[in-house]
N, C-alpha and C positions, 0 to 999 in steps of 0.2 A: 902827033896823031894819038888818038885814044887807044890805049893798049888793051884790047879785048882779051888777049891770051892770058894776061895776068889778072885782069879785072874779074872775069867770069869765075875762075876757081875761088877767088876771095869772096865773091858774092854768094857762091854756093855754100862755102864754109860759114859765112855769116848767117845765111838763111836756114841752115840745118837745125839749129836750136828752135827757130821759129816754126819749122815744120813739125818737130816733135810736139811743141806746145799747142799749135793750132789743131793738129790731129786729135790730141787728147781732149782739148776743149770742145771740138766738134762732136765727138762721141758723147761728152757730158751734156752738151746743150741739146742733142737729139733726144735725150731722155727727159728734157724739160727742166734740167738744173742749170742755172746760170752761175758758174763758178768763177768769180772774180779773184779767187785765191790762187790762180795759176802762177802768177809771179812768185808768190811765197812757196808754192809747191816745187817749182823749178829750182828755187834757191835751196830748199831742203834736199832735193834730189842731188844737187851739186855737192853740198857739204857732206851728205851721207857717203857719197862715193869717195870724197876726199878723206874722210875719217877712215874708211876701210882700207884705202890705198896707203895711207900714212902708216897705220899700224902694221900692215903687211910688209911694207918696205923696211920698217924698223926690225922686223923679225929675221931679216937676212936676205940672201940673194933670192928674189922671187922667180917662180916659174912663169913663163908668159901666159899660160892658161889661167892660173889662179890670179895673176896680177890683173887680168881683165875681168874674170868672173866675180871676184870678191867686191870690187867697187861697183859693178853693175848690180849685184844682189843687194848691196847696201843702199844704193840709190833707189832701187825699186821698192825695197821695204820702207825706207823713209818716206817716199812719195805715197805709198799705199796707206801708211798711217795717217798722213795728212788728208787723203781722200776719205778714209773712214771717219775721221773727225768731222769733216764737212758734212758727210751723209748723215751721221748721227744727229748733228745739230739741225739740219734742214729737212731731212726726210722723216726721221723718227720724232724729233722734237718740234719740227715745223717752224724753225726759226727763219727770220727774214734772210733770203739768199744773198741779197746785195750786201747787207751788213756783215753777214758771216764770211762772205768771200773777202771783203776788205780787211776784216779782222784776221783772217787766215794769212793774207799777204803780209801784214805787219808782224804777225807771230812768226811766220816762216823766215822772214829777213832777220828778226831778232835771234831766232834759234841758230841760223847760219852764222851770224856774226859772233855769237857767243862761243860756239864750238870752234869756229875758225880762229878766233882770237886766242882760245886756249891752246890750240895746236901750234900757233905761231910762237907762243911762249915756250912750249915743249921743244920745238925745233931748234930754238936758240939762234936763229938767223939774225943778222944785224938789220935786215929790212923787214917791214911789217907784211910778210907774205910767206906762203908755204910753196915749196917747189918740189914737185913730184915728177922729175924728169924721166926717171926709169920707167915708171908706170905709164906715163904719157907717151913714151916712145912706142909702146905696144898698141895704144889706142890710135895714134896718129900715123902708124905705119901704112904706107900706100898698099892697097890690095892688088894693084895692077903693075904694069911695066914701069920701070924707072927711067925709061928713055926720054929724050928731051924733045920729042916731036909734039906738035900741037894736039893731036888726038889724045895722047897720054896725059898731057897737062889738063885738058878739058874734062876727060871722062874717067881717068884711072889714077888720079893723084890724091885720092881722099882715103880717110880711115874707114873702117868697116861700119861705124855708126852712121855715117852719112848715107850709105846704101841701105842700112837697116831702116832709117827714117823714111826713105822712099817706099820700101817694101811695106812697112806698117801702114802708111797712108793709102796705098793701093789696096791692101787687104781690107782695111777699114771701109773703104769705098765699096768694095765688092760685098762685104757683109751687110752694109746698110741698104744696098740696092737690090741684091740678088738672093738673100736668104730670109727664111722665116724669122730668125732671130732679129734681123735688121728691120723687118716689117713690124714686129712687136715693139721694138725699141722706138721706131718712128711713131707708132700709134700711142705709146705712152707719152711721148713729147707733144703730140698734137692734141690728144683728148684722153687723158687718163681715166675719165669716167667711162668712156666707151670701151677702152682697153680692159678695164677692170670687169665690166659687165660681160666681156667676151672671155673671161677666165685668165687674163694675163696678170701675173703678180707684179703690180706697179712698183712697189717698194723694192723688190728684188732687182728689177731692171734698172731702177735708178741707182741702187747701190753698185751693181756690177759695172754699169756704164761709167759712172763717176770715178770709181776706184781704178778701173782700167785706164781711163783717160788721165788720171793723176799719175799713174805709173809711167805712161808714155811721156807725159810732160816732164817728169822727173829725169828721164833719160836725156832730154834736151839740155837740162842744167849740167848733167854729167859730161855730155859732149862738149859743151862750151869750155869747161875747165880742162878736161883731159886731152882734147884735140885742138880746139881753137886757140886757147891760151897756153898750150904746151905744158899743162900740169901746174900752172901758177895760180894760186888762190890768194886773193886779197879782199878784205871786207868791202862790201858795196861796189864790187867791180862788175857785177852782172848787168848793171844799167837797167834800161827800160825794156829789155827784150821780152819779158813776160807780158807786158801790156801790148807790145807789138804783136805777140802771138794771138792775143784775144782780138785785136783789131783785124788780124788776118782772117779770122773766122768769118767776119762780116764781108771782107773783101772776096772770099771764096764762095759766098752765099751757101755756107754750110755743106761744102762738098770736099772731102779729103783729097780726092784725086786732083782737083783743081789747085789744091793747096801746094802740091809739089812744085809746080812752076811759079805760083804766086809767092811762095816763101823765098824762092831764089830771086824773084823780082824785088821783093822787099829787102832782101839782103843786099842787093845791088844798090837800091835807093839809099839804104842806111850808110853805105860807104862811098857813095858817089862824090861827096864833098872832098874826098881824098884824091880823086882822079881828075876833077875839073879844076883848072887853074883859076884862082880868084884873087891872087896877089896877097896883099896884106889886109884886104877888106874882110874883117871878121863877120860883118853883118851878112855878107853874101854866103859865107860858109854856114851860118846858122839857118839861112833860108833853105839851103840844100838839105840840111838835116831834117827840115820839116816835111820833106817830100813824102815819106811813107804815110804820114798822118793826113796830109792834104789829099793824096790819092785815095785813101780809105774813105774820107769824107765825101769825095766826089762820087765814088762807087755807091756809097750809101744813099746819096741823093738820087742817083740815076735809078737804082733798083727800087727805091720807094716810089718814084714817079711812074715807072713801068707797071708797078703794082701786080706783078705776076706772083701767083701763090707759091710756085716752086722756089722763088727768090726771097721769100720771107722767112723769118725765124719760126721755130715751132710755136704753135699757138699757145701752149701752156708754159712757155719759157719764163722762168723766174717765179712761177706761182706755186705755192704749196698745195698738195693734194690732200683733201679731207674726205676719206672714204664714207664718213657718215652723211655727207651731203649728196652722195650719188643718188 
């Protein structure tokens, strides 16, 4: 029989980086910026946290508080710098957003592999990986009861970053729907000309939303290394999770609260091939791995056919804003 008790926690852990990434990208796209650099930003967020944790562990016996705080701050700062770079190129210099985002992804992966490879040499381990088991134990420590009942396994067996991802998504949803700031942000994404005429600083909102989204996405990379892989970093190990996070934005029709359940669904689809018996038929396993992308394509087709305005992307998504043309 299918073991839901072990499958659901794994799906949630797999989906948490996607939730961080999709929440950050949703905030970014609500401002009209299409940031395809999210995979690179998550990669930089991960390696920045690894660098901070590595040097702090080398300094001696770490305190639990600083062992958590330092990697988080490093991850946030690294992701923020990537977000600022994207905004400078696309908002200030009005570069093409698609090209800039793809270049940022390539740049972020290169930066991560460079610093990761340097740390691997410094660590002197016989395997091409960095192991931060001590720091990881603080991130992956269960926040709830350690009892073996089904309730604890399903709801209380995760590190604090998993719960933080849910809180951030719900807060982002509230801000977008219920606050004046969210109203201005949505106005900038829908019609920057109108928002500018109403006195809204378009450039400021684009900068703040994109940089905030980048910092949130960077925490997804940190979670993947410190919690999901138990502190093990190896080059190019992050996979395509950054691209899945962008696909998840379409799946959730730009709603962070929907992203909570959708990310866990994607996480389950991502690992489903490990739980469904397929024998030695590798082709069937590859078909199972395609499920997240197939589901996203189907949802995109359905939402396009329904043609409801609330299910469509922001009207100015991906378009540079020229104030002189207002």
